[in-house]
C-alpha positions in Angstrom: -36.2 1.2 1.5 -34.7 -2.1 2.8 -34.2 -3.3 -0.8 -32.3 -0.1 -1.6 -30.0 -0.5 1.4 -29.3 -4.2 0.6 -28.3 -3.2 -2.9 -26.4 -0.1 -1.9 -24.0 -1.8 0.6 -22.6 -4.4 -1.9 -22.3 -1.7 -4.6 -20.5 0.7 -2.2 -18.1 -2.1 -1.1 -17.4 -3.0 -4.7 -16.7 0.7 -5.6 -14.5 1.1 -2.5 -12.5 -2.0 -3.6 -12.1 -0.6 -7.1 -10.9 2.8 -5.8 -8.2 1.1 -3.8 -6.8 -0.6 -7.0 -7.5 2.1 -9.6 -4.5 4.2 -8.7 -2.5 4.2 -12.0 0.8 4.5 -10.1 0.1 1.6 -7.8 2.3 -1.4 -8.3 1.7 -5.0 -7.1 4.4 -6.9 -5.3 4.2 -10.3 -3.6 6.1 -10.8 -0.4 6.0 -14.0 1.7 3.0 -15.1 -0.3 1.0 -12.0 0.2 0.1 -9.3 -2.3 0.7 -5.7 -1.6 0.0 -2.5 -3.5 2.8 0.1 -3.4 2.0 3.7 -4.5 3.2 7.2 -3.9 1.1 9.2 -1.5 3.1 12.4 -1.8 6.5 13.3 -3.3 8.1 12.2 -0.1 5.8 9.4 1.1 5.0 6.0 -0.4 2.5 3.6 1.1 2.0 -0.2 1.1 -1.4 -1.7 1.5 -2.6 -5.3 1.4 -4.5 -6.6 -1.6 -7.3 -7.2 -0.8 -7.4 -4.1 1.2 -9.3 -5.7 4.1 -6.2 -7.5 5.2 -3.6 -5.9 7.5 -0.1 -5.4 6.4 2.3 -8.0 7.7 4.4 -6.8 10.6 7.1 -9.5 10.7 10.6 -8.1 10.5 11.3 -9.9 7.3 8.1 -8.7 5.6 8.8 -5.1 6.7 12.4 -5.2 5.3 11.1 -6.7 2.0 8.3 -4.1 1.7 10.8 -1.2 2.4 13.2 -2.7 -0.2 10.4 -2.9 -2.7 9.4 0.7 -2.1 13.1 1.8 -2.6 13.2 -0.2 -5.8 9.9 1.1 -7.2 10.5 4.7 -6.1 14.2 4.9 -6.9 14.5 6.8 -3.6 16.0 5.9 -0.2 13.6 5.1 2.6 14.5 7.2 5.6 11.6 6.3 8.0 8.6 4.1 8.1 5.7 3.3 10.4 2.3 1.6 10.3 -0.9 3.6 10.1 -4.6 3.0 9.8 -4.6 0.4 12.6 -1.9 -1.7 10.8 -3.7 -1.6 7.5 -1.0 0.5 5.8 2.8 0.9 5.9 3.9 4.5 5.4 7.5 5.1 4.2 9.1 8.5 4.0 11.6 8.6 1.1 14.5 10.9 0.2 14.7 11.3 -3.5 17.6 13.7 -3.4 19.6 10.7 -2.2 18.6 8.5 -5.2 19.7 5.0 -4.9 22.5 3.9 -7.1 21.3 1.1 -9.4 
């Protein structure tokens, strides 16, 4: 039984890591030397997570501004509100696509 548990934990962690990056809509962006995955959660919410997922999202004002600008660029929508969730592991951004950004 111990052998099964030892084998199961690394396999589970590997699969969990793959699930975080297998979103076909996720887009990678590098900000201040850190890599993030940006992806739509719902029609009105985009999320930014660190890659690897075990790292928290940077909370510096410059990183937050850059992440929100990247979400606006990728989504083509205006960010109207944003906050951190999952204990700082994710940045949630509410977007307004009716007010599409002018490119």
